[in-house]
C-alpha positions as CSV (number, residue, x, y, z in Angstrom):
1,X,-89.3,111.6,96.3
2,X,-88.0,115.1,96.6
3,X,-88.7,117.4,99.7
4,X,-91.1,119.5,97.7
5,X,-93.2,116.5,96.8
6,X,-93.1,115.1,100.4
7,X,-94.3,118.4,101.8
8,X,-97.3,118.5,99.3
9,X,-98.2,115.1,100.3
10,X,-97.9,115.8,104.0
11,X,-99.9,118.9,103.7
12,X,-102.5,117.1,101.6
13,X,-102.2,119.6,98.7
14,X,-103.6,118.8,95.4
15,X,-100.8,118.6,92.8
16,X,-99.9,117.3,89.5
17,X,-96.3,115.9,88.8
18,X,-95.0,116.2,85.3
19,X,-91.5,114.9,84.2
20,X,-89.3,115.0,81.2
21,X,-85.9,113.9,80.3
22,X,-83.5,116.7,81.1
23,X,-80.8,117.6,78.5
24,X,-77.5,118.1,80.5
25,X,-76.1,120.4,78.0
26,X,-79.3,122.8,78.5
27,X,-78.8,125.4,81.3
28,X,-82.2,127.1,80.4
29,X,-84.0,124.8,82.8
30,X,-87.4,126.7,82.8
31,X,-87.6,127.1,79.2
32,X,-86.6,123.5,78.6
33,X,-89.6,122.6,80.8
34,X,-91.8,124.6,78.8
35,X,-90.7,123.2,75.5
36,X,-90.5,119.6,76.5
37,X,-93.8,119.6,78.6
38,X,-95.5,121.8,76.0
39,X,-96.7,124.5,78.6
40,X,-97.4,128.2,78.3
41,X,-94.2,130.0,79.4
42,X,-96.3,132.7,81.3
43,X,-97.6,130.0,83.5
44,X,-94.1,128.2,84.3
45,X,-92.3,129.9,87.2
46,X,-88.7,129.5,88.1
47,X,-87.2,129.8,91.5
48,X,-84.3,132.1,92.0
49,X,-82.3,132.5,95.2
50,X,-80.7,135.8,95.7
51,X,-78.5,137.4,98.2
52,X,-79.0,140.9,99.6
53,X,-76.3,143.4,100.8
54,X,-76.6,142.1,104.2
55,X,-75.9,138.6,103.0
56,X,-79.5,137.4,103.6
57,X,-80.9,134.9,101.3
58,X,-84.4,135.5,99.5
59,X,-86.4,133.7,97.1
60,X,-88.0,135.2,93.9
61,X,-90.6,133.1,91.9
62,X,-91.0,134.6,88.5
63,X,-92.1,133.5,85.0
64,X,-89.4,131.7,83.0
65,X,-90.1,134.2,80.3
66,X,-89.1,137.2,82.4
67,X,-85.9,138.4,84.2
68,X,-86.0,139.6,87.8
69,X,-85.8,143.5,88.3
70,X,-82.9,143.5,90.9
71,X,-83.5,147.1,91.8
72,X,-87.2,146.7,92.4
73,X,-86.6,143.6,94.4
74,X,-83.9,145.3,96.5
75,X,-86.4,148.2,97.2
76,X,-89.0,145.5,98.5
77,X,-86.3,143.9,100.6
78,X,-85.2,147.4,102.0
79,X,-81.6,146.8,101.0
80,X,-79.2,148.4,98.7
81,X,-78.6,145.7,96.3
82,X,-79.5,142.0,95.6
83,X,-77.6,139.7,93.3
84,X,-77.8,136.0,92.4
85,X,-76.7,133.8,95.2
86,X,-73.7,131.6,94.7
87,X,-74.4,127.9,93.8
88,X,-72.9,126.5,97.1
89,X,-75.1,128.9,99.2
90,X,-78.3,128.0,97.2
91,X,-77.5,124.2,97.7
92,X,-76.7,124.7,101.4
93,X,-79.9,126.8,102.0
94,X,-82.4,125.1,100.0
95,X,-81.0,121.6,99.8
96,X,-81.6,121.7,95.9
97,X,-79.1,122.1,92.9
98,X,-79.4,124.9,90.5
99,X,-82.1,124.0,87.8
100,X,-83.9,122.0,90.3
101,X,-84.5,124.4,93.1
102,X,-88.1,124.2,94.1
103,X,-89.9,127.0,96.3
104,X,-91.2,124.0,98.4
105,X,-89.6,121.9,101.0
106,X,-86.4,124.0,101.3
107,X,-84.1,123.3,104.3
108,X,-84.5,126.9,105.5
109,X,-87.5,129.1,105.0
110,X,-86.6,132.1,103.2
111,X,-88.4,135.3,102.6
112,X,-90.3,134.7,99.4
113,X,-91.6,136.9,96.8
114,X,-94.0,135.7,93.9
115,X,-94.2,137.9,90.8
116,X,-97.6,139.4,90.7
117,X,-98.5,138.0,87.3
118,X,-99.1,134.7,89.2
119,X,-102.4,136.2,90.3
120,X,-103.9,135.8,86.9
121,X,-103.7,131.9,87.2
122,X,-105.6,129.4,89.3
123,X,-102.7,127.0,88.8
124,X,-99.0,127.6,87.9
125,X,-96.0,125.3,87.5
126,X,-92.7,125.3,89.6
127,X,-89.9,123.0,90.0
128,X,-90.8,119.9,92.0
129,X,-87.0,119.8,93.3
130,X,-85.0,118.0,90.6
131,X,-84.1,118.9,87.1
132,X,-86.7,117.4,84.7
133,X,-89.4,117.5,87.3
134,X,-92.2,120.1,87.4
135,X,-95.3,120.2,89.7
136,X,-98.5,122.0,88.9
137,X,-100.5,123.4,92.0
138,X,-102.8,126.0,92.9
139,X,-101.3,129.5,93.2
140,X,-103.0,129.9,96.5
141,X,-101.4,126.7,97.7
142,X,-98.0,128.0,96.8
143,X,-98.4,131.1,98.6
144,X,-99.7,129.5,101.7
145,X,-96.8,126.9,101.8
146,X,-94.0,129.5,101.1
147,X,-95.6,132.4,103.2
148,X,-94.8,134.4,100.1
149,X,-96.1,138.0,99.0
150,X,-97.1,138.9,95.5
151,X,-95.0,141.8,94.2
152,X,-94.0,143.6,90.9
153,X,-90.4,142.8,90.4
């Protein structure tokens, strides 16, 4: 059981766990989940950990079919620039490896932004904390558990 699943159970949050066999040669983790689980790409969200100019880590949750607009995200964070965080920093801060980073149950709670497109869905899919493991939960529950804000980035 991953920390994400443990958190959902502890908080008595309703969720559905989906799993698939991860192909170790595939580094497009979110797209792999879409294809192997036969999900709509606009409803599957990836968790990206970024670093600000001030060396603060933040989390962006965005559809797998989209890229993060780094300039817009930097403006939201009131910083000059944001960039992808190094894998070591991501793992140290979240407790998860790249491709299996869940927005839930992270070691340290980071400022979190959810792409505003998630507002159109009652439920979305995010990583359950391991490559090949996705969780479907209510968008409202994800927001509550991550203390996230919906933004356009």
